[in-house]
C-alpha positions in Angstrom: 170.8 74.0 -10.4 167.9 76.1 -9.3 167.8 77.3 -5.7 165.7 75.2 -3.2 162.2 76.7 -2.9 160.9 75.0 0.2 158.2 77.8 0.6 156.5 76.7 -2.8 157.4 73.0 -1.7 155.4 73.4 1.6 152.5 75.0 -0.2 152.3 72.2 -2.9 152.4 69.4 -0.1 149.6 71.1 1.9 147.6 71.4 -1.2 148.0 67.4 -1.9 147.0 66.6 1.6 143.9 68.7 1.3 143.1 66.9 -1.9 143.5 63.6 -0.4 141.5 64.6 2.9 138.5 66.0 1.0 139.3 69.5 1.5 139.1 72.1 -1.2 142.0 74.3 -1.2 142.1 77.7 -3.1 145.4 79.1 -3.6 146.0 82.9 -3.1 147.2 84.9 -6.1 149.6 86.5 -3.6 149.7 86.9 0.0 148.8 90.5 0.2 145.8 89.6 2.2 147.9 87.6 4.8 146.9 84.2 3.6 148.2 81.6 1.3 145.3 79.2 1.0 141.4 79.3 1.5 140.2 75.9 2.5 136.6 74.6 2.5 135.2 71.7 4.3 131.9 70.3 4.0 130.2 69.0 7.1 128.0 65.7 6.5 127.0 65.7 10.3 125.1 69.1 9.8 123.7 68.0 6.4 121.7 65.2 8.3 120.7 67.4 11.4 117.3 69.1 10.8 118.4 71.8 13.1 121.7 72.6 11.3 120.8 71.9 7.5 121.1 75.7 7.1 124.7 75.7 7.9 126.9 76.3 4.9 130.7 75.0 4.4 133.3 75.8 6.9 135.9 78.0 5.7 139.3 78.8 7.0 142.4 80.9 5.9 145.9 79.4 6.1 149.2 80.9 6.1 152.0 78.4 5.5 155.5 78.6 6.6 158.3 76.3 5.4 161.7 75.6 7.1 164.8 73.2 6.5 165.5 73.4 10.1 163.7 72.2 13.3 162.8 75.3 14.9 159.3 75.2 16.6 158.7 78.9 15.9 158.8 81.6 13.3 158.8 85.4 13.3 155.9 86.9 11.4 155.2 90.7 10.4 152.6 92.2 12.7 151.0 93.6 9.6 150.2 89.8 8.8 149.4 88.8 12.2 147.1 91.7 12.3 145.2 90.4 9.0 145.2 87.0 10.3 143.8 88.1 13.8 141.0 90.4 12.8 139.4 88.4 10.0 136.2 87.1 11.2 137.0 83.8 9.1 139.0 81.0 11.2 142.8 81.5 10.5 145.7 79.0 11.0 149.4 79.1 10.6 151.0 75.7 9.4 154.6 75.0 9.8 156.0 72.4 7.6 159.6 71.2 8.5 161.6 69.6 5.5 164.9 69.1 7.5 166.8 69.1 4.4 164.7 66.5 3.0 162.6 66.2 -0.4 159.4 65.6 1.7 158.0 67.0 4.9 159.1 65.1 8.1 157.0 67.0 10.5 154.2 69.6 10.4 152.4 71.6 13.1 149.5 73.9 13.1 148.8 77.1 15.1 145.1 78.0 15.7 144.7 82.0 15.7 142.6 81.5 19.0 141.2 84.4 21.4 144.7 84.1 23.5 146.8 84.9 20.5 144.4 87.5 19.1 144.9 89.3 22.4 148.5 89.1 22.3 148.7 90.4 18.8 146.4 93.4 19.3 148.2 94.2 22.6 151.5 94.4 20.9 150.0 96.6 18.1 148.3 99.0 20.6 151.5 99.2 22.5 153.6 99.9 19.2 151.1 102.4 18.1 151.0 104.2 21.6 154.8 104.8 21.3 154.7 105.8 17.6 151.1 106.4 15.7 153.0 106.1 12.3 154.8 102.8 13.1 155.1 100.4 10.1 153.6 97.1 11.3 155.4 95.2 8.1 158.6 96.3 9.8 157.9 94.8 13.3 157.7 91.1 13.9 156.3 88.8 16.6 157.2 85.4 17.2 154.8 82.4 16.7 155.3 79.2 18.4 154.2 75.9 17.4 153.1 73.0 19.7 150.4 71.1 18.1 151.9 68.6 15.9 150.1 66.9 12.9 151.1 63.3 14.0 151.0 61.1 12.2 151.7 63.2 9.4 148.9 62.2 7.1 145.8 64.0 5.5 143.3 62.5 8.0 145.2 63.9 10.9 145.3 67.3 9.5 141.7 67.2 8.6 140.6 65.9 12.2 142.7 68.7 13.8 141.1 71.5 11.7 137.7 70.4 12.5 138.7 70.1 16.4 139.2 73.9 16.3 136.4 74.9 13.6 133.6 72.9 14.9 130.4 72.4 12.7 129.1 75.8 12.5 130.7 78.5 10.7 128.2 81.2 12.1 128.8 80.3 15.7 132.5 80.3 15.2 132.4 83.7 13.7 130.2 85.1 16.4 132.6 83.8 19.2 135.5 85.4 17.4 133.6 88.6 16.8 133.0 88.8 20.6 136.7 88.1 21.5 137.9 90.7 19.0 135.7 93.4 20.6 136.3 92.4 24.0 140.1 91.8 23.9 142.0 94.3 26.3 138.8 95.3 28.0 138.9 92.5 30.7 139.2 95.2 33.5 136.8 97.6 32.0 137.0 99.9 29.1 136.1 103.4 30.5 137.6 105.7 32.9 136.3 109.2 33.9 137.9 111.8 36.4 136.2 114.6 37.9 135.9 116.9 40.8 133.1 117.3 43.2 132.3 121.0 44.1 131.0 120.6 47.6 129.8 118.1 50.5 126.2 118.1 49.0 127.3 116.7 45.8 129.7 114.3 47.5 126.7 112.7 49.4 124.7 112.7 46.4 127.4 110.8 44.6 127.6 108.3 47.5 124.0 107.7 47.1 124.3 107.1 43.3 126.8 104.6 43.8 124.3 102.9 46.3 121.7 102.5 43.3 119.8 105.8 43.8 118.8 107.7 40.8 120.1 111.0 41.5 122.2 113.4 39.3 125.5 114.7 40.7 126.9 117.9 39.7 130.6 117.6 38.9 133.5 119.8 37.5 136.4 119.0 35.3 135.2 115.9 33.7 137.5 114.0 31.8 136.7 110.8 30.0 139.1 108.2 28.4 139.3 104.5 27.2 141.6 102.0 28.6 142.5 99.0 26.3 145.3 96.6 27.2 146.0 99.1 30.1 146.8 102.1 27.7 144.7 105.2 28.2 143.4 107.2 25.3 141.7 110.6 26.1 138.1 110.9 24.7 137.2 114.4 24.1 133.5 113.8 23.6 133.4 112.5 27.3 135.1 115.7 28.5 133.3 118.9 29.9 134.2 121.6 32.3 130.8 120.8 34.2 128.4 118.2 34.0 125.7 116.1 35.6 126.7 112.5 36.5 124.4 109.6 37.1 125.2 105.9 37.8 122.8 103.7 36.0 122.1 99.9 36.4 123.8 99.6 40.0 123.5 95.8 41.0 122.9 94.9 44.6 125.6 93.1 46.5 122.7 91.0 47.9 119.1 90.2 47.9 117.5 89.6 51.2 114.8 90.5 53.7 113.7 93.6 55.6 111.1 93.0 58.6 109.4 95.4 60.9 108.1 93.4 64.1 106.1 94.9 66.9 107.4 93.3 70.0 104.4 93.8 72.1 102.0 91.8 69.7 104.2 90.0 67.4 102.7 91.6 64.3 105.3 91.9 61.6 105.7 92.8 57.9 108.4 91.5 55.6 109.6 92.8 52.4 112.2 91.6 49.9 115.0 94.2 49.6 118.3 94.8 47.8 121.4 95.5 49.7 124.0 98.1 48.5 127.7 98.7 49.8 128.6 101.3 47.3 131.7 101.2 45.2 133.4 104.3 46.6 132.9 103.6 50.4 136.4 102.2 50.8 137.8 105.5 49.4 135.8 107.5 52.2 136.3 108.2 55.8 134.2 105.8 58.2 132.0 108.6 59.2 130.9 109.0 55.5 130.6 105.5 54.6 127.1 104.1 54.5 125.1 101.3 53.2 121.7 101.4 51.5 118.7 98.9 51.7 116.1 99.3 49.3 112.7 97.5 50.0 110.7 99.4 47.0 108.6 101.5 49.2 110.9 101.6 52.1 114.5 102.7 52.1 117.1 102.4 55.0 120.4 104.3 55.0 122.9 103.1 57.6 126.1 104.8 58.5 129.0 102.2 58.8 129.9 103.8 62.0 126.3 102.6 63.3 125.6 106.1 64.8 122.7 106.9 62.6 119.9 105.4 60.6 117.5 107.0 58.0 114.4 105.2 57.3 112.2 106.8 54.3 109.0 105.6 52.7 108.0 106.7 49.2 104.9 105.5 47.2 104.6 107.3 43.7 100.9 108.2 42.9 101.2 107.5 39.3 103.1 104.4 39.3 101.5 100.9 39.1 101.4 98.9 42.2 100.5 95.3 43.2 97.3 95.8 45.4 98.6 93.2 48.0 101.6 94.7 48.2 100.4 98.3 48.5 98.0 97.1 51.4 101.0 95.5 53.2 103.2 98.6 52.7 100.5 101.0 54.1 99.8 98.7 57.0 103.5 98.7 57.8 103.5 102.6 57.4 100.7 102.7 59.9 102.4 100.5 62.5 105.4 102.8 62.1 103.3 105.8 63.2 104.5 104.9 66.7 107.9 103.3 66.2 108.7 102.7 70.1 108.7 99.1 70.7 109.3 98.1 66.8 112.2 96.1 65.8 113.8 96.4 62.3 115.3 92.9 61.3 117.6 92.5 58.6 118.6 89.3 56.8 121.5 89.6 54.3 124.5 87.4 53.3 123.2 84.7 55.5 123.6 87.0 58.6 120.7 88.3 60.6 120.9 91.7 62.4 118.1 93.9 64.3 117.5 97.4 65.5 115.3 98.9 67.8 113.5 101.9 66.4 113.4 105.1 68.5 111.4 108.1 68.4 110.9 109.9 65.2 108.6 112.3 63.3 105.2 111.2 63.1 104.2 109.6 59.8 101.0 110.4 58.2 97.9 108.5 59.2 96.9 105.8 56.4 93.9 104.3 57.9 91.9 105.7 55.2 93.8 104.3 52.5 94.2 100.8 54.2 90.3 100.5 54.6 89.8 101.3 50.7 92.6 98.8 49.9 91.1 95.9 52.0 87.9 96.4 50.2 89.6 96.0 46.9 91.6 92.9 48.1 88.2 91.6 49.3 86.4 92.1 46.0 89.4 90.6 44.3 89.3 87.5 46.4 85.3 87.4 46.1 86.0 86.9 42.3 88.4 84.3 43.1 91.0 86.2 40.8 94.6 85.0 41.3 96.0 87.4 38.7 98.1 90.5 40.0 95.8 93.5 40.3 98.2 96.4 39.2 96.7 100.0 40.1 97.9 103.4 40.6 96.6 105.4 43.7 95.4 108.1 41.0 93.2 105.2 39.4 91.6 104.2 43.0 90.7 107.8 43.9 87.9 108.4 41.5 86.4 105.0 42.2 86.3 105.4 46.1 82.5 105.9 46.2 81.6 103.4 43.9 84.1 101.0 45.8 82.0 101.3 48.9 78.9 100.3 47.1 80.5 97.4 45.3 82.0 95.9 48.4 78.7 96.1 50.2 77.1 94.4 47.2 79.7 91.7 46.2 81.2 90.8 49.8 78.6 91.6 52.4 75.6 89.5 52.3 73.3 91.5 54.7 71.0 94.3 53.8 68.4 94.6 51.0 69.1 95.5 47.4 66.5 98.0 45.9 65.9 97.9 42.1 63.7 100.7 40.5 62.1 100.9 37.4 59.3 102.6 35.3 55.9 101.3 36.4 55.0 100.4 32.8 58.2 98.2 32.2 57.9 95.6 34.8 55.5 93.1 36.6 52.5 94.3 38.6 52.6 95.4 42.2 52.6 92.6 44.6 54.2 90.1 42.4 57.3 88.2 43.6 60.1 88.2 40.8 63.5 87.0 40.2 65.5 89.9 38.7 68.7 89.4 36.8 71.0 92.3 37.5 74.6 93.0 36.6 76.8 94.6 39.0 80.1 96.0 37.9 83.1 97.8 39.2 85.9 99.2 37.1 89.5 99.5 38.7 92.3 100.6 36.4 92.0 98.6 33.2 89.9 95.9 35.0 86.2 95.4 35.1 84.6 93.2 37.8 81.3 91.9 36.7 78.9 89.9 38.9 75.5 88.6 37.3 73.1 88.2 40.3 69.7 87.0 40.6 67.7 89.2 43.2 64.7 87.9 44.6 61.8 90.5 45.8 58.2 91.7 45.8 57.3 94.7 43.4 56.5 97.6 45.3 55.5 101.2 44.6 58.1 104.1 44.8 56.3 106.9 43.2 53.5 107.9 40.7 55.7 106.4 37.8 58.4 104.4 39.4 58.1 101.1 41.0 60.8 99.2 43.0 61.7 95.6 44.0 63.4 95.4 47.5 65.6 92.3 47.2 65.8 90.1 50.3 68.0 87.6 48.8 70.6 87.5 46.2 72.5 84.7 44.3 75.7 85.2 42.0 75.2 82.8 39.0 78.1 84.1 37.0 81.1 86.4 37.7 84.2 87.3 35.7 86.9 90.0 35.4 87.8 91.5 32.0 90.4 94.0 30.7 88.4 96.9 29.4 90.7 97.4 26.3 89.8 93.8 25.1 87.0 93.7 22.5 85.2 90.7 24.2 81.7 92.5 24.5 80.1 90.0 22.2 81.4 86.9 23.8 80.7 88.6 27.2 76.8 88.9 26.3 76.6 85.4 25.0 78.1 84.2 28.5 75.7 86.1 30.5 72.6 85.2 28.2 73.8 81.6 28.6 73.9 81.8 32.4 70.5 83.4 32.5 69.1 80.8 30.4 70.5 78.2 32.4 69.1 79.5 35.6 65.5 77.7 36.3 63.3 80.4 37.8 60.4 79.8 40.0 58.8 83.1 39.8 58.4 85.9 37.3 61.5 87.0 35.6 62.6 90.7 35.2 65.8 91.5 33.3 67.7 94.4 34.4 71.0 93.6 32.2 70.4 95.9 29.5 71.1 98.9 31.9 74.5 97.3 32.3 75.3 96.8 28.5 74.0 100.2 27.4 75.3 102.2 30.4 78.3 100.4 31.3 79.8 98.9 28.0 77.8 101.5 25.8 76.2 99.0 23.4 72.5 98.1 22.8 71.2 95.2 24.2 68.0 93.1 24.3 67.1 90.2 26.1 63.7 88.6 26.4 62.0 88.9 29.7 
């Protein structure tokens, strides 16, 4: 009489269940790869869903364990557990109980999920740390079964498998890949140790932990990776000296910073980030500080509340929103006399205020403020709601033209003088309507205004004549990005605006000056 082979019997019964449930079961020639059966299941739900018709069949690896007892666990070699845990395909252990009978009386499944993967990899990491040459096939780990296939029939088996597998193989694989990569790194992955050479570098380290982009000189840098609480030295992250930077420091809160002049009530508010720093708790109270970053303004407060530093920085080459820049310069100007000014902070739902005392005099920004106000006026004149981003360097060369453009666009008073060769225009004494395009380039933007200027032709010199306009009307205005290739459509729109205008006087067209000298393209428009 042959020996009872419950292992083979278990595999045969599992294969029969799969056949009856409509699951394709491919038996492994050997279990060298850790699995006994590779199953495939079609998903009719995805076939009918237009958003999921690209999904293929769902596949999974199955390792079958059979027993004649009623133990709800098996001890499995770590080599096998590692293969079943690290495969990106879904993996299951199936326990079949025969209880000395000819057919199974109970069966259970165990999904190799994130928790089990973590336990397996942690155990392997611990053993490898103790002995790098450990043979995993000689070490075992207990797998416990709690999910019973009840009732014991093919449809129950299929429904339990589908519960864990879902309808998308690609989504499952991505989730498992993330679980494998993150296992053991729940408390962070890398550690560095270093020494600070002096107090100055310690102060820089504090500032770096508060989100400031500064480099910190350190000595005896030693890097390591920590996984499952086990530390592994990393020579590539070690050096006798280095410059350390802390990147992407997230603020502890986002709130508001306000400067208020108590005598007049004038105030300027700015959104600000609040940083407490990750190393404050390791420092004496007198060295601890917090940082409040409001872009153009930075406040450093010592935790002992004995000192506060307020600094203001505007980079000349950085793009700035014009409205925000004007508000910042205006606040700068108000802070030239800090007496009577209150600094108000609003973070974590708590408000606090400080009276500013004497300080070194800030620069006078009245000139910059006047120019920025003119730019804002022009932006409003064009009813342009998009943010206007400029650098201080871009504003500089346009200051002279800015004053003239502001006077032309915004100020309605004062005559407008247009000059031309005597032979090109109407005779002296004739009242004419002149089409004239005024423009201003700011950064990458071109502000364009088509004006109708009304005036009488006068003599300016022997060869030149002029029209002194006593009245102007804007009939078309727009803002273009100077990099766009929209000159043809611009010409068409300006000509359409001119043709739609109903003149009551002689027409004189100055628009070719704009197209030739500003845009650099030939242009002819009938007078």
